[in-house]
N, C-alpha and C positions, 0 to 999 in steps of 0.2 A: 606912945599915943600920938605925939606930934608928927612923927614920921608917917604913921598911918593916915593921918589927916592930909599931909602933904602929898602922899601917893594917891589918895582918893581924889584930891583936887586936880592933880595932873591927869588922872584918868578921865575925869569929867571934861577937862579942857581938851584933851586929846579926842575924846568922843565927839565933842562939839565941833572941833576942827574937821574931823572925818565927815560928820554930818553936813557941814557947810560945803566942804569940798565935793562930797558926793552929790549934794544938791546942785552945786554949780556945774557938775559934769553930767547931770541928769538930762540937760537939754538935748534933745535929739538933733543929730546933724541934719543939715538941709537935704532935701530929696536930691538936689542936683549933685551933692557930694556922693551920695549912695549910688546914683546912676553912673557917675564918673568912675567910681570904684568897680562897679559891675562891668562897665564897658571895658575898662582896662584889664580886669581879670579875664574876661572872655578873650580879649586880644592876646594876652600873655599866654593863654593856654593853647592857642592855635600855633601849630608848628610852622604854618606858612608865614605867620606874622614874625615869629622870633627868627626865622631863617632868612626872611626877605626884607624885613623893615626894622632891624634891631635898633638902629640909631633913632628913627622916628618914635619907636615904642619907648626907648629910653627917655626921650624928651617928655613924653606923656607921663612916664613914671615919676620924673622929677617934679613936674607940675602938680601931679596928684599928691605927692609927698608934701609939697608946699601947702596945698589946700588942707591936708590933714593936720599939719603943724599949726596952721593959722586957726583951725577949728579948736584944736586942743589947748592952745595958748590963750587966744583972744576971743574965740567964738564970734568972730566978725562975720556975720552971715553974708553980707554983701561981697566981701573979699573972697570968701569961700565959694560962693556961687559963681563968681567971676572965674576963679581958678578951676573950678569944676567944669565950667563951660569950655575953658581953654583946653583942659585935659581931654574932654570928649572930642573936641576938634582935632587935637593931636592924634588921638586914637584913629579917627577917621582918615587923617592924612597918612598914618602908618598903614591902614588898610589899603588905601589907594596906592601907596608905594609898593606894598607887598604884591598887590594885584599886577601893577605895572611890571615889576621884576619877574613875576611868574610868566606874564605874557611875553616879555622879552626873551626869557629862557625858552619858551615854547617856539617863538619865532626862530631863534638860533637852532634849536633842535630840528624844526621842520625844514629850515634852510639847508642844514647839513644832510638831512634825509633826502631832500630834493636833489642836492648835488650828487649824492651817492647814486640815486636813481638815474640821473642824467648820465653819469659816468658809466654805469652799468649798461645803459642803452647804447652809448657810444661804443663801448667795448663789444657789445653784441653786434652792432652794425659793422664794426671793423672785422670781426670774426666772419660775419656773413660775406662781406666783400672779399676777404681773403679766400674763403671757400669758393666763391664764384670765380675769382681769379685763378685759383688752382684748377678748377674744372675747365675753364677756358684754356689754360696752359696745357692741360692734358689733352683737350680736344685739338689744340693746335699741334701738339707733338704727334698725336695720332694722325692728323691730316698730313703732316710732313712725312711721317713714316709711310703712309699710304701713297703720297706723291712720289716719294723716293722709290717705293716698290713698283709703282706704275711706270716710273721712268726707267727703272731697271728692266722691267718686262718689255717696255717699248724698245729699249736699246737691244735687248736680247732678240726680240722679234725682228728688229731691223737687221741685226747681224745675221740671223737665220735666213732672212729674205735675201740678203746680200750674198750669203754663202750659196743659197739655192740658185741665185741668179748667176753666180760664177760657175756653179756646177752645170747649169744649163748652157752657159756659153761654151764651156769646155766640151760638153757633150755634143 
């Protein structure tokens, strides 16, 4: 019977402690903490953020964890609101860093694309210039051949005229 009474008393004490603890934990966290948690969760779910601003996002995670710890331990509303504000600012910094990194990558990509286009244009210009030079070389060769043929014909005509003149002199 004594043992039952002892157990019953401990059960009541345990129940009272649970009620006190539950009552102490029942205070709702500040809206700023909930906003910071939401802001961080949205940022964490974005592949652009995790891939381009991991360090800044990690800083926000640490500050948010501090805010949650302070709320769970002390329920110091002012400190939690301050840490929540810092968390939201760190999330915004992470967003800016991610955006800057994306823009820098786009600039690098576009610069490489521009260089490729300029190189292709130069190669096309070189090919066109070579084709023009080949055409001019062929035209020059043809002109030389024609000049050589004309020269041969003139020499032949001159020789024939000289031969006729000699024949005429002999006759």
